[in-house]
N, C-alpha and C positions, 0 to 999 in steps of 0.2 A: 492414476497418479495423485497422490495426496502431496499438496504443497502447504509449507508453514511460511508465513510473511512475517518479517522483522522491518524495523526501520532504524534508522541511525542519526547522528546529530548532524550529519552533512545534508539532510534532506532528501535522502534515498530511502526508496522502499524495495525491498529485496523478498523475491520468491524463492524458497529453498526446498528441494526434495527431502520429504518428511523423514525417509528412511536412510538416505545416503549423506545429506547435507549438500549435494550439488547446486550450485545455482542455476536456476531455471530462467529466471526473470530480475531484470535489475532496470530501475527508472527512477530518476529525479521526480519528486512529488512536486507539481506546481498546480497553481490555480490561475486561469486567465493568462498564462504566460509567466507568472510571477513566482519565484521559488517560496516554499513553506516547508517547515519544518514539524513532524509528526512528534506529539507526546504521548497518545494514546492509540492503541490499536486493537479492535475486536472483531470478531466475525459475526454479523447481522443475521445473515442466513446462508445456505450455501452459494457460493459465487458472489457474494457481497461483502464489503468490509467497511465499517466505521471508522474514521480517522479523526481524533482530534488533533489540532493545530495550536502552536505556540501563540498564533495572533487571534485564537479563540473561535476558528471554524471548526464545524463538524462536517467531515466530507464523507458522503455516501458513494462507495466505489463499487465499480465491477471487478472482478477477478476472470470474466468468463472469455475475454480476448486476450491475446499474446501479451499485451501490456496494460496496464492499470490504467483506467481512464476516470476520471473524477465525474460524476453526475451533477456536481455543483457548478 
């Protein structure tokens, strides 16, 4: 299964099926329980995303589990 990840201005990160566009995962992006908004998103390695945030953070996140968990 191939997944594409997108973010929105509400602070959500959403995993979509690459071929059909169906939502696979949806989660509010938080750091230490505080909501953050992504400004940039890129695939670092298979199963890893780098996410830049409006407050200047760079998050290294895993996509291996059913939900995205920040390693920061």
